[in-house]
TORPA-4810 file (N, C-alpha, C, O; in nm, 3 decimals):
<nodes>
NODE_1_0.036_-2.688_-2.153_0.108_-2.568_-2.040_0.256_-2.614_-2.009_0.284_-2.716_-1.947_X
NODE_2_0.341_-2.529_-2.059_0.475_-2.547_-1.967_0.512_-2.508_-1.887_0.458_-2.404_-1.850_X
NODE_3_0.620_-2.559_-1.810_0.664_-2.588_-1.666_0.647_-2.420_-1.622_0.576_-2.373_-1.534_X
NODE_4_0.736_-2.353_-1.713_0.744_-2.214_-1.698_0.610_-2.127_-1.690_0.604_-2.033_-1.611_X
NODE_5_0.496_-2.162_-1.778_0.396_-2.120_-1.788_0.281_-2.146_-1.623_0.200_-2.072_-1.567_X
NODE_6_0.333_-2.294_-1.591_0.251_-2.328_-1.471_0.338_-2.227_-1.363_0.276_-2.213_-1.258_X
NODE_7_0.439_-2.169_-1.367_0.516_-2.131_-1.225_0.480_-1.993_-1.231_0.467_-1.935_-1.124_X
NODE_8_0.462_-1.929_-1.341_0.418_-1.812_-1.370_0.285_-1.753_-1.315_0.259_-1.648_-1.256_X
NODE_9_0.207_-1.864_-1.358_0.043_-1.860_-1.319_0.048_-1.897_-1.160_-0.036_-1.844_-1.087_X
NODE_10_0.131_-1.972_-1.113_0.162_-1.948_-0.950_0.153_-1.851_-0.886_0.076_-1.806_-0.801_X
NODE_11_0.292_-1.804_-0.966_0.359_-1.695_-0.922_0.215_-1.540_-0.891_0.184_-1.492_-0.782_X
NODE_12_0.168_-1.507_-1.011_0.067_-1.450_-1.022_-0.043_-1.473_-0.916_-0.080_-1.378_-0.847_X
NODE_13_-0.087_-1.575_-0.903_-0.192_-1.621_-0.817_-0.156_-1.566_-0.644_-0.237_-1.500_-0.578_X
NODE_14_-0.021_-1.611_-0.593_0.045_-1.532_-0.525_0.073_-1.398_-0.471_0.089_-1.353_-0.357_X
NODE_15_0.075_-1.337_-0.619_0.089_-1.222_-0.602_-0.046_-1.138_-0.567_-0.055_-1.027_-0.515_X
NODE_16_-0.139_-1.217_-0.608_-0.271_-1.154_-0.637_-0.352_-1.124_-0.455_-0.422_-1.039_-0.400_X
NODE_17_-0.276_-1.273_-0.416_-0.323_-1.285_-0.286_-0.260_-1.203_-0.205_-0.327_-1.177_-0.105_X
NODE_18_-0.121_-1.134_-0.210_-0.051_-1.060_-0.150_-0.106_-0.905_-0.136_-0.098_-0.824_-0.044_X
NODE_19_-0.164_-0.901_-0.266_-0.203_-0.805_-0.311_-0.333_-0.744_-0.216_-0.359_-0.634_-0.167_X
NODE_20_-0.395_-0.865_-0.216_-0.537_-0.848_-0.137_-0.544_-0.865_0.007_-0.643_-0.836_0.075_X
NODE_21_-0.412_-0.923_0.061_-0.404_-0.857_0.192_-0.337_-0.777_0.264_-0.345_-0.772_0.387_X
NODE_22_-0.262_-0.705_0.192_-0.184_-0.566_0.206_-0.319_-0.475_0.194_-0.348_-0.413_0.297_X
NODE_23_-0.388_-0.463_0.105_-0.565_-0.380_0.083_-0.635_-0.412_0.186_-0.683_-0.321_0.253_X
NODE_24_-0.660_-0.553_0.227_-0.763_-0.569_0.353_-0.648_-0.511_0.464_-0.724_-0.476_0.554_X
NODE_25_-0.540_-0.486_0.502_-0.473_-0.426_0.611_-0.517_-0.285_0.574_-0.622_-0.314_0.633_X
NODE_26_-0.528_-0.222_0.554_-0.531_-0.093_0.481_-0.679_-0.089_0.592_-0.697_-0.039_0.703_X
NODE_27_-0.770_-0.169_0.497_-0.905_-0.151_0.511_-0.943_-0.159_0.697_-1.015_-0.078_0.756_X
NODE_28_-0.883_-0.259_0.748_-0.866_-0.300_0.873_-0.838_-0.213_0.949_-0.912_-0.185_1.043_X
NODE_29_-0.713_-0.145_0.922_-0.684_0.001_0.994_-0.803_0.130_1.000_-0.836_0.199_1.096_X
NODE_30_-0.850_0.132_0.864_-0.998_0.210_0.872_-1.062_0.180_0.973_-1.067_0.258_1.068_X
NODE_31_-1.131_0.049_0.973_-1.214_0.012_1.029_-1.183_0.041_1.202_-1.276_0.073_1.276_X
NODE_32_-1.059_0.029_1.247_-1.029_0.009_1.357_-1.001_0.169_1.420_-1.001_0.196_1.540_X
NODE_33_-0.977_0.266_1.308_-0.969_0.350_1.334_-1.086_0.438_1.372_-1.082_0.526_1.459_X
NODE_34_-1.205_0.400_1.285_-1.314_0.453_1.315_-1.416_0.420_1.457_-1.480_0.493_1.532_X
NODE_35_-1.393_0.261_1.450_-1.486_0.208_1.564_-1.387_0.189_1.703_-1.429_0.161_1.815_X
NODE_36_-1.253_0.211_1.670_-1.184_0.195_1.797_-1.182_0.056_1.859_-1.172_0.032_1.979_X
NODE_37_-1.190_-0.023_1.770_-1.214_-0.207_1.834_-1.059_-0.236_1.766_-1.018_-0.243_1.650_X
NODE_38_-0.988_-0.251_1.912_-0.856_-0.302_1.933_-0.830_-0.417_1.823_-0.743_-0.434_1.737_X
NODE_39_-0.950_-0.492_1.866_-0.920_-0.632_1.775_-0.895_-0.638_1.652_-0.826_-0.729_1.606_X
NODE_40_-0.950_-0.533_1.571_-0.892_-0.525_1.442_-0.780_-0.463_1.439_-0.698_-0.506_1.358_X
NODE_41_-0.744_-0.358_1.514_-0.583_-0.325_1.489_-0.475_-0.420_1.524_-0.361_-0.411_1.477_X
NODE_42_-0.528_-0.547_1.643_-0.384_-0.624_1.627_-0.456_-0.775_1.536_-0.400_-0.885_1.542_X
NODE_43_-0.551_-0.757_1.476_-0.574_-0.832_1.386_-0.457_-0.777_1.237_-0.427_-0.871_1.163_X
NODE_44_-0.430_-0.713_1.220_-0.349_-0.598_1.148_-0.170_-0.665_1.194_-0.096_-0.714_1.108_X
NODE_45_-0.149_-0.658_1.274_-0.024_-0.675_1.344_0.018_-0.820_1.311_0.125_-0.855_1.260_X
NODE_46_-0.113_-0.916_1.358_-0.087_-1.052_1.332_-0.087_-1.111_1.207_-0.047_-1.226_1.186_X
NODE_47_-0.149_-1.002_1.086_-0.145_-1.044_0.959_-0.021_-1.010_0.911_0.012_-1.071_0.810_X
NODE_48_0.088_-0.896_0.974_0.156_-0.865_0.922_0.285_-1.020_0.883_0.370_-1.015_0.794_X
NODE_49_0.263_-1.134_0.974_0.355_-1.216_0.954_0.340_-1.302_0.827_0.428_-1.367_0.772_X
NODE_50_0.200_-1.288_0.786_0.150_-1.375_0.642_0.226_-1.296_0.527_0.280_-1.353_0.433_X
NODE_51_0.223_-1.140_0.547_0.269_-1.084_0.424_0.423_-1.103_0.410_0.474_-1.107_0.298_X
NODE_52_0.503_-1.117_0.529_0.645_-1.155_0.513_0.644_-1.271_0.476_0.733_-1.275_0.392_X
NODE_53_0.597_-1.379_0.485_0.610_-1.515_0.428_0.594_-1.526_0.312_0.657_-1.605_0.241_X
NODE_54_0.486_-1.428_0.262_0.454_-1.408_0.126_0.555_-1.354_0.031_0.567_-1.397_-0.084_X
NODE_55_0.626_-1.260_0.082_0.722_-1.200_0.008_0.821_-1.302_0.021_0.871_-1.322_-0.089_X
NODE_56_0.863_-1.364_0.096_0.999_-1.447_0.114_0.997_-1.558_0.015_1.084_-1.589_-0.066_X
NODE_57_0.884_-1.612_0.035_0.830_-1.720_-0.053_0.824_-1.686_-0.196_0.864_-1.765_-0.282_X
NODE_58_0.769_-1.557_-0.227_0.779_-1.492_-0.395_0.915_-1.443_-0.419_0.924_-1.401_-0.535_X
NODE_59_1.005_-1.434_-0.365_1.132_-1.412_-0.429_1.235_-1.510_-0.428_1.347_-1.493_-0.476_X
NODE_60_1.189_-1.621_-0.368_1.253_-1.749_-0.388_1.189_-1.798_-0.502_1.269_-1.836_-0.588_X
NODE_61_1.078_-1.809_-0.530_0.988_-1.838_-0.682_1.059_-1.796_-0.766_1.128_-1.873_-0.833_X
NODE_62_1.061_-1.619_-0.791_1.145_-1.531_-0.886_1.288_-1.567_-0.932_1.327_-1.568_-1.049_X
NODE_63_1.376_-1.603_-0.799_1.479_-1.647_-0.854_1.480_-1.803_-0.934_1.551_-1.832_-1.030_X
NODE_64_1.379_-1.895_-0.863_1.377_-2.032_-0.943_1.356_-2.022_-1.086_1.397_-2.106_-1.165_X
NODE_65_1.271_-1.882_-1.130_1.221_-1.911_-1.238_1.322_-1.838_-1.334_1.322_-1.863_-1.455_X
NODE_66_1.408_-1.748_-1.278_1.514_-1.667_-1.374_1.619_-1.782_-1.379_1.624_-1.854_-1.479_X
NODE_67_1.688_-1.799_-1.292_1.798_-1.943_-1.321_1.747_-2.094_-1.367_1.827_-2.178_-1.409_X
NODE_68_1.650_-2.110_-1.357_1.614_-2.250_-1.443_1.495_-2.238_-1.546_1.445_-2.345_-1.580_X
NODE_69_1.440_-2.117_-1.603_1.377_-2.108_-1.711_1.413_-2.033_-1.800_1.385_-2.047_-1.919_X
NODE_70_1.513_-1.900_-1.728_1.577_-1.811_-1.876_1.447_-1.733_-1.927_1.450_-1.709_-2.047_X
NODE_71_1.345_-1.695_-1.864_1.250_-1.659_-1.953_1.263_-1.505_-2.010_1.343_-1.432_-1.950_X
NODE_72_1.211_-1.465_-2.088_1.236_-1.348_-2.202_1.110_-1.237_-2.259_0.990_-1.266_-2.262_X
NODE_73_1.139_-1.174_-2.280_1.019_-1.037_-2.327_0.903_-1.029_-2.195_0.938_-1.004_-2.080_X
NODE_74_0.782_-1.049_-2.229_0.690_-1.051_-2.125_0.687_-1.113_-2.012_0.644_-1.068_-1.906_X
NODE_75_0.742_-1.243_-2.036_0.762_-1.328_-1.934_0.855_-1.290_-1.834_0.823_-1.311_-1.717_X
NODE_76_0.980_-1.230_-1.862_1.101_-1.165_-1.788_1.018_-1.024_-1.707_0.993_-1.004_-1.588_X
NODE_77_0.994_-0.955_-1.809_0.937_-0.829_-1.740_0.810_-0.859_-1.621_0.772_-0.771_-1.545_X
NODE_78_0.760_-0.982_-1.622_0.661_-0.991_-1.525_0.772_-0.995_-1.425_0.802_-0.903_-1.349_X
NODE_79_0.841_-1.135_-1.433_0.900_-1.187_-1.297_0.991_-1.029_-1.232_0.987_-1.000_-1.112_X
NODE_80_1.033_-0.980_-1.290_1.150_-0.864_-1.266_1.015_-0.753_-1.171_1.024_-0.713_-1.055_X
NODE_81_0.906_-0.728_-1.264_0.782_-0.622_-1.171_0.775_-0.740_-1.056_0.826_-0.698_-0.952_X
NODE_82_0.733_-0.857_-1.045_0.667_-0.916_-0.922_0.793_-0.905_-0.771_0.778_-0.894_-0.649_X
NODE_83_0.895_-0.915_-0.851_0.993_-0.873_-0.759_1.038_-0.757_-0.679_1.111_-0.773_-0.581_X
NODE_84_0.992_-0.622_-0.724_0.964_-0.516_-0.702_0.829_-0.492_-0.657_0.806_-0.386_-0.600_X
NODE_85_0.744_-0.570_-0.674_0.549_-0.510_-0.628_0.631_-0.575_-0.506_0.704_-0.502_-0.439_X
NODE_86_0.616_-0.737_-0.471_0.630_-0.789_-0.346_0.714_-0.685_-0.251_0.665_-0.661_-0.141_X
NODE_87_0.797_-0.644_-0.274_0.892_-0.527_-0.175_0.795_-0.413_-0.134_0.813_-0.367_-0.021_X
NODE_88_0.700_-0.364_-0.207_0.629_-0.257_-0.181_0.521_-0.288_-0.139_0.451_-0.203_-0.083_X
NODE_89_0.475_-0.426_-0.158_0.347_-0.475_-0.070_0.353_-0.479_0.073_0.260_-0.461_0.152_X
NODE_90_0.520_-0.515_0.105_0.562_-0.571_0.250_0.584_-0.474_0.296_0.581_-0.504_0.415_X
NODE_91_0.611_-0.342_0.291_0.662_-0.211_0.283_0.475_-0.145_0.330_0.446_-0.098_0.440_X
NODE_92_0.405_-0.156_0.247_0.266_-0.110_0.277_0.195_-0.167_0.394_0.124_-0.105_0.472_X
NODE_93_0.231_-0.337_0.397_0.203_-0.404_0.521_0.303_-0.373_0.619_0.285_-0.453_0.710_X
NODE_94_0.400_-0.297_0.647_0.508_-0.222_0.760_0.410_-0.058_0.802_0.377_-0.024_0.915_X
NODE_95_0.391_-0.006_0.712_0.305_0.128_0.735_0.156_0.103_0.800_0.102_0.182_0.878_X
NODE_96_0.097_-0.028_0.751_-0.028_-0.081_0.825_-0.011_-0.116_1.003_-0.082_-0.053_1.081_X
NODE_97_0.057_-0.186_1.038_0.101_-0.255_1.124_0.148_-0.121_1.218_0.116_-0.112_1.337_X
NODE_98_0.219_-0.028_1.154_0.261_0.075_1.239_0.161_0.151_1.283_0.164_0.191_1.399_X
NODE_99_0.027_0.192_1.174_-0.041_0.226_1.231_-0.187_0.199_1.317_-0.278_0.268_1.363_X
NODE_100_-0.150_0.055_1.307_-0.225_-0.028_1.380_-0.148_-0.036_1.557_-0.209_-0.040_1.664_X
NODE_101_-0.014_-0.035_1.534_0.021_-0.019_1.654_0.033_0.078_1.774_0.067_0.060_1.891_X
NODE_102_-0.026_0.240_1.673_-0.022_0.341_1.751_-0.197_0.315_1.769_-0.247_0.356_1.874_X
NODE_103_-0.276_0.256_1.678_-0.441_0.272_1.752_-0.393_0.187_1.891_-0.378_0.251_1.995_X
NODE_104_-0.374_0.061_1.889_-0.356_0.006_2.041_-0.299_0.075_2.127_-0.322_0.033_2.241_X
NODE_105_-0.226_0.175_2.122_-0.184_0.232_2.209_-0.271_0.341_2.272_-0.300_0.352_2.391_X
NODE_106_-0.311_0.429_2.160_-0.355_0.518_2.133_-0.552_0.569_2.141_-0.600_0.678_2.169_X
NODE_107_-0.627_0.427_2.100_-0.763_0.452_2.063_-0.857_0.556_2.133_-0.926_0.648_2.089_X
NODE_108_-0.832_0.505_2.270_-0.930_0.552_2.380_-0.887_0.697_2.392_-0.954_0.768_2.467_X
NODE_109_-0.776_0.754_2.323_-0.760_0.914_2.326_-0.812_1.007_2.202_-0.819_1.130_2.205_X
NODE_110_-0.848_0.920_2.091_-0.887_0.966_1.948_-1.015_1.063_1.962_-1.129_1.032_1.997_X
NODE_111_-0.974_1.164_1.932_-1.106_1.240_1.895_-1.128_1.254_1.777_-1.044_1.304_1.703_X
NODE_112_-1.254_1.210_1.732_-1.293_1.218_1.573_-1.300_1.380_1.530_-1.345_1.417_1.421_X
NODE_113_-1.265_1.443_1.601_-1.269_1.575_1.549_-1.135_1.639_1.474_-1.122_1.725_1.388_X
NODE_114_-1.039_1.552_1.550_-0.907_1.543_1.483_-0.898_1.464_1.361_-0.840_1.500_1.258_X
NODE_115_-0.971_1.333_1.385_-0.971_1.273_1.225_-1.009_1.329_1.092_-0.964_1.317_0.978_X
NODE_116_-1.123_1.404_1.154_-1.186_1.485_1.045_-1.079_1.622_1.004_-1.082_1.675_0.893_X
NODE_117_-1.016_1.651_1.080_-0.918_1.766_1.084_-0.815_1.743_0.978_-0.772_1.834_0.907_X
NODE_118_-0.781_1.632_0.969_-0.646_1.576_0.937_-0.706_1.532_0.786_-0.641_1.553_0.684_X
NODE_119_-0.815_1.479_0.785_-0.896_1.399_0.670_-0.818_1.261_0.652_-0.755_1.225_0.553_X
NODE_120_-0.834_1.202_0.755_-0.758_1.056_0.744_-0.838_0.961_0.703_-0.794_0.866_0.639_X
NODE_121_-1.003_0.976_0.744_-1.088_0.867_0.676_-1.071_0.901_0.528_-1.074_0.805_0.451_X
NODE_122_-1.055_1.025_0.473_-1.073_1.058_0.346_-0.935_0.974_0.292_-0.953_0.886_0.208_X
NODE_123_-0.804_0.999_0.339_-0.715_0.951_0.308_-0.710_0.773_0.321_-0.638_0.703_0.251_X
NODE_124_-0.780_0.735_0.400_-0.817_0.584_0.434_-0.847_0.546_0.264_-0.774_0.478_0.192_X
NODE_125_-0.986_0.618_0.226_-1.081_0.571_0.104_-0.961_0.630_0.013_-0.896_0.527_-0.003_X
NODE_126_-0.928_0.679_-0.020_-0.799_0.725_-0.142_-0.715_0.561_-0.108_-0.753_0.460_-0.166_X
NODE_127_-0.647_0.559_-0.049_-0.558_0.459_-0.031_-0.616_0.297_-0.052_-0.556_0.205_-0.107_X
NODE_128_-0.746_0.293_0.009_-0.805_0.177_-0.053_-0.845_0.153_-0.209_-0.833_0.049_-0.274_X
NODE_129_-0.885_0.251_-0.241_-0.951_0.240_-0.380_-0.805_0.229_-0.464_-0.796_0.155_-0.562_X
NODE_130_-0.698_0.304_-0.419_-0.604_0.246_-0.512_-0.534_0.107_-0.520_-0.491_0.050_-0.620_X
NODE_131_-0.535_0.072_-0.411_-0.494_-0.091_-0.377_-0.611_-0.165_-0.446_-0.583_-0.272_-0.499_X
NODE_132_-0.723_-0.127_-0.451_-0.841_-0.215_-0.530_-0.820_-0.192_-0.661_-0.827_-0.288_-0.739_X
NODE_133_-0.794_-0.077_-0.703_-0.755_-0.036_-0.869_-0.667_-0.139_-0.884_-0.698_-0.240_-0.946_X
NODE_134_-0.519_-0.118_-0.817_-0.435_-0.215_-0.886_-0.438_-0.355_-0.843_-0.342_-0.422_-0.879_X
NODE_135_-0.511_-0.402_-0.786_-0.539_-0.534_-0.748_-0.607_-0.574_-0.917_-0.564_-0.671_-0.979_X
NODE_136_-0.688_-0.507_-0.958_-0.762_-0.536_-1.064_-0.655_-0.530_-1.189_-0.643_-0.621_-1.271_X
NODE_137_-0.588_-0.422_-1.189_-0.445_-0.377_-1.282_-0.402_-0.523_-1.328_-0.397_-0.573_-1.440_X
NODE_138_-0.374_-0.567_-1.215_-0.272_-0.716_-1.188_-0.327_-0.799_-1.245_-0.287_-0.848_-1.351_X
NODE_139_-0.458_-0.838_-1.170_-0.542_-0.954_-1.279_-0.556_-0.938_-1.396_-0.550_-1.034_-1.474_X
NODE_140_-0.580_-0.806_-1.439_-0.614_-0.780_-1.603_-0.537_-0.772_-1.678_-0.563_-0.773_-1.798_X
NODE_141_-0.375_-0.757_-1.613_-0.257_-0.715_-1.703_-0.276_-0.590_-1.756_-0.214_-0.559_-1.858_X
NODE_142_-0.384_-0.481_-1.678_-0.454_-0.383_-1.746_-0.347_-0.240_-1.731_-0.357_-0.177_-1.626_X
NODE_143_-0.243_-0.190_-1.839_-0.179_-0.075_-1.806_-0.263_0.068_-1.743_-0.226_0.144_-1.654_X
NODE_144_-0.394_0.072_-1.831_-0.474_0.227_-1.841_-0.524_0.199_-1.674_-0.543_0.293_-1.598_X
NODE_145_-0.542_0.053_-1.633_-0.638_0.087_-1.511_-0.540_0.124_-1.418_-0.583_0.201_-1.331_X
NODE_146_-0.399_0.088_-1.407_-0.308_0.123_-1.303_-0.302_0.274_-1.317_-0.307_0.350_-1.219_X
NODE_147_-0.290_0.314_-1.445_-0.253_0.461_-1.436_-0.354_0.530_-1.350_-0.312_0.626_-1.286_X
NODE_148_-0.504_0.492_-1.334_-0.569_0.573_-1.266_-0.557_0.613_-1.154_-0.620_0.713_-1.119_X
NODE_149_-0.449_0.526_-1.040_-0.387_0.556_-0.951_-0.318_0.696_-0.928_-0.300_0.751_-0.819_X
NODE_150_-0.282_0.747_-1.064_-0.177_0.883_-1.028_-0.264_0.976_-0.990_-0.267_0.985_-0.867_X
NODE_151_-0.318_1.030_-1.031_-0.441_1.111_-0.968_-0.486_1.115_-0.834_-0.492_1.213_-0.759_X
NODE_152_-0.521_0.986_-0.809_-0.545_0.970_-0.669_-0.446_0.998_-0.569_-0.480_1.018_-0.453_X
NODE_153_-0.314_1.001_-0.609_-0.180_0.963_-0.520_-0.171_1.124_-0.519_-0.137_1.172_-0.410_X
NODE_154_-0.196_1.215_-0.625_-0.192_1.367_-0.595_-0.272_1.421_-0.456_-0.228_1.490_-0.365_X
NODE_155_-0.418_1.356_-0.477_-0.512_1.372_-0.339_-0.431_1.342_-0.221_-0.440_1.435_-0.140_X
NODE_156_-0.368_1.261_-0.187_-0.323_1.204_-0.066_-0.215_1.311_-0.035_-0.216_1.376_0.069_X
NODE_157_-0.115_1.328_-0.139_0.029_1.436_-0.132_-0.053_1.549_-0.090_0.019_1.617_-0.017_X
NODE_158_-0.178_1.607_-0.102_-0.215_1.729_-0.072_-0.246_1.729_0.093_-0.218_1.797_0.191_X
NODE_159_-0.323_1.606_0.058_-0.380_1.620_0.217_-0.229_1.588_0.316_-0.253_1.611_0.435_X
NODE_160_-0.135_1.559_0.300_-0.043_1.520_0.381_0.037_1.687_0.411_0.062_1.744_0.517_X
NODE_161_0.059_1.725_0.285_0.127_1.850_0.276_0.071_1.953_0.379_0.140_2.020_0.456_X
NODE_162_-0.089_1.957_0.368_-0.145_2.029_0.504_-0.128_1.973_0.613_-0.142_2.052_0.707_X
NODE_163_-0.102_1.863_0.646_-0.075_1.839_0.776_-0.044_1.916_0.916_-0.104_1.950_1.017_X
NODE_164_0.120_1.924_0.844_0.182_2.029_0.977_0.071_2.142_0.995_0.013_2.142_1.104_X
NODE_165_0.045_2.213_0.925_-0.019_2.324_0.928_-0.137_2.308_1.016_-0.137_2.391_1.108_X
NODE_166_-0.220_2.241_1.016_-0.356_2.146_1.084_-0.286_2.110_1.190_-0.334_2.154_1.295_X
NODE_167_-0.175_2.038_1.205_-0.146_1.983_1.329_-0.080_2.120_1.428_-0.090_2.111_1.551_X
NODE_168_-0.027_2.219_1.376_-0.003_2.339_1.455_-0.108_2.423_1.504_-0.095_2.490_1.606_X
NODE_169_-0.246_2.420_1.410_-0.361_2.482_1.470_-0.406_2.393_1.573_-0.437_2.449_1.679_X
NODE_170_-0.415_2.296_1.569_-0.468_2.177_1.683_-0.368_2.190_1.808_-0.420_2.223_1.914_X
NODE_171_-0.261_2.172_1.807_-0.162_2.204_1.911_-0.193_2.343_1.990_-0.205_2.350_2.112_X
NODE_172_-0.202_2.427_1.920_-0.229_2.556_1.976_-0.353_2.563_2.054_-0.371_2.618_2.163_X
NODE_173_-0.447_2.488_1.970_-0.598_2.482_2.036_-0.594_2.405_2.228_-0.644_2.445_2.333_X
NODE_174_-0.517_2.297_2.199_-0.533_2.190_2.298_-0.386_2.190_2.326_-0.355_2.089_2.263_X
NODE_175_-0.267_2.236_2.381_-0.139_2.216_2.391_-0.120_2.067_2.472_-0.032_1.985_2.445_X
NODE_176_-0.211_2.053_2.563_-0.237_1.917_2.631_-0.168_1.781_2.548_-0.063_1.717_2.563_X
NODE_177_-0.269_1.772_2.463_-0.297_1.693_2.344_-0.192_1.715_2.216_-0.220_1.700_2.097_X
NODE_178_-0.081_1.749_2.266_0.027_1.798_2.140_0.095_1.645_2.096_0.107_1.629_1.974_X
NODE_179_0.141_1.533_2.182_0.201_1.409_2.162_0.091_1.349_2.074_0.114_1.309_1.960_X
NODE_180_-0.038_1.344_2.135_-0.137_1.284_2.022_-0.167_1.343_1.881_-0.195_1.288_1.775_X
NODE_181_-0.153_1.454_1.909_-0.167_1.515_1.747_-0.035_1.538_1.661_-0.047_1.598_1.555_X
NODE_182_0.086_1.493_1.701_0.166_1.498_1.633_0.194_1.336_1.577_0.263_1.303_1.481_X
NODE_183_0.136_1.270_1.647_0.135_1.100_1.599_0.024_1.068_1.547_0.014_0.957_1.496_X
NODE_184_-0.064_1.139_1.547_-0.151_1.131_1.424_-0.115_1.213_1.286_-0.168_1.198_1.176_X
NODE_185_-0.012_1.302_1.321_0.031_1.341_1.203_0.141_1.235_1.121_0.151_1.230_0.998_X
NODE_186_0.205_1.166_1.200_0.255_1.061_1.152_0.180_0.948_1.053_0.217_0.909_0.942_X
NODE_187_0.059_0.908_1.130_-0.030_0.837_1.060_-0.054_0.942_0.931_-0.075_0.898_0.818_X
NODE_188_-0.051_1.000_0.942_-0.102_1.100_0.781_0.010_1.090_0.686_-0.003_1.097_0.564_X
NODE_189_0.120_1.073_0.748_0.263_1.056_0.672_0.222_0.913_0.615_0.203_0.904_0.493_X
NODE_190_0.209_0.812_0.686_0.201_0.676_0.674_0.139_0.640_0.550_0.183_0.572_0.458_X
NODE_191_0.030_0.696_0.563_-0.106_0.676_0.442_-0.040_0.763_0.330_-0.060_0.717_0.218_X
NODE_192_0.022_0.861_0.334_0.066_0.929_0.192_0.186_0.830_0.172_0.192_0.814_0.050_X
NODE_193_0.261_0.772_0.219_0.372_0.673_0.214_0.296_0.548_0.132_0.346_0.507_0.028_X
NODE_194_0.189_0.499_0.179_0.112_0.407_0.092_0.085_0.432_-0.027_0.103_0.354_-0.120_X
NODE_195_0.031_0.568_-0.036_0.015_0.614_-0.153_0.123_0.601_-0.256_0.096_0.586_-0.375_X
NODE_196_0.259_0.608_-0.207_0.396_0.627_-0.301_0.409_0.477_-0.309_0.459_0.424_-0.408_X
NODE_197_0.376_0.426_-0.236_0.408_0.265_-0.247_0.341_0.209_-0.359_0.394_0.132_-0.438_X
NODE_198_0.189_0.261_-0.366_0.099_0.207_-0.489_0.150_0.263_-0.602_0.167_0.188_-0.698_X
NODE_199_0.178_0.376_-0.611_0.254_0.416_-0.745_0.347_0.338_-0.796_0.338_0.304_-0.914_X
NODE_200_0.472_0.288_-0.701_0.551_0.248_-0.752_0.495_0.097_-0.800_0.585_0.028_-0.847_X
NODE_201_0.388_0.047_-0.796_0.329_-0.104_-0.821_0.267_-0.045_-0.946_0.287_-0.088_-1.060_X
NODE_202_0.188_0.063_-0.913_0.115_0.088_-1.091_0.258_0.126_-1.195_0.259_0.111_-1.318_X
NODE_203_0.344_0.164_-1.131_0.485_0.178_-1.234_0.528_0.028_-1.283_0.552_0.025_-1.404_X
NODE_204_0.543_-0.088_-1.219_0.585_-0.205_-1.258_0.455_-0.253_-1.330_0.463_-0.339_-1.417_X
NODE_205_0.361_-0.211_-1.302_0.233_-0.315_-1.391_0.246_-0.254_-1.533_0.247_-0.334_-1.626_X
NODE_206_0.256_-0.103_-1.563_0.305_-0.051_-1.708_0.443_-0.104_-1.746_0.470_-0.154_-1.855_X
NODE_207_0.508_-0.091_-1.670_0.650_-0.162_-1.700_0.647_-0.331_-1.796_0.710_-0.361_-1.897_X
NODE_208_0.544_-0.417_-1.712_0.523_-0.555_-1.737_0.446_-0.531_-1.866_0.501_-0.570_-1.969_X
NODE_209_0.313_-0.467_-1.877_0.237_-0.461_-1.984_0.301_-0.405_-2.104_0.308_-0.467_-2.210_X
NODE_210_0.345_-0.294_-2.087_0.391_-0.193_-2.204_0.525_-0.198_-2.242_0.558_-0.179_-2.359_X
NODE_211_0.632_-0.230_-2.125_0.762_-0.250_-2.142_0.804_-0.084_-2.164_0.902_-0.051_-2.230_X
NODE_212_0.734_-0.008_-2.114_0.790_0.121_-2.095_0.829_0.166_-1.907_0.765_0.104_-1.822_X
NODE_213_0.897_0.237_-1.876_0.965_0.278_-1.753_0.917_0.415_-1.753_0.938_0.504_-1.835_X
NODE_214_0.842_0.415_-1.637_0.791_0.552_-1.613_0.854_0.608_-1.478_0.842_0.728_-1.453_X
NODE_215_0.935_0.502_-1.371_0.981_0.595_-1.285_1.058_0.722_-1.317_1.126_0.724_-1.419_X
NODE_216_1.053_0.813_-1.249_1.114_0.968_-1.272_1.087_1.024_-1.387_1.170_1.092_-1.447_X
NODE_217_0.936_0.996_-1.442_0.918_1.047_-1.555_0.810_1.132_-1.506_0.722_1.108_-1.423_X
NODE_218_0.831_1.220_-1.564_0.693_1.355_-1.470_0.600_1.315_-1.561_0.489_1.317_-1.508_X
NODE_219_0.595_1.270_-1.702_0.456_1.293_-1.765_0.462_1.124_-1.792_0.531_1.053_-1.865_X
NODE_220_0.328_1.091_-1.675_0.281_0.952_-1.658_0.156_0.952_-1.721_0.068_0.877_-1.679_X
NODE_221_0.136_1.034_-1.825_-0.029_1.006_-1.881_-0.007_0.914_-2.031_-0.105_0.878_-2.096_X
</nodes>
């Protein structure tokens, strides 16, 4: 095995670790939201440091591979994809941390009826499913598996689009909870953003495996 192959394998292992950690962050947010367990939310905030460290490490590793080994074809596409994917994973971590911070400050005030109205539990499930699917797609270099996330993202978009109308109705019912309801709407926005970032990752998997650029392409099938 060449030095390039060894470094690419290490890069992939770190990428899969980062992917797993980002997915775990959303899972912990879901558990913290449902259970009200602040320790889980605090764990999300603490884990963010590891995600940030992995991004920096992998950026340097990619730069070294490009500078020292001059990879071509699929190897080059993989390194370029990793550079973008790590940024998206770090931003998924940022959204998870923001949700966790909200939970730490507001968990005792959360009304399960509000969560059900916004469909936040379902949004968590979809986000986790997308990230799990992408983890497998990255592990197996499977572009078709990555494409399966596109339809799931449409469901998140629909939930997000209906959010403002639901928020307005809830505020009309209970004006005293307006601030909390608006912040819950922000959680909906963040989960939709997680879906968008997951789609970015899916597009990079397809780019790496099939040498196809899907960004800005309406027909991703």
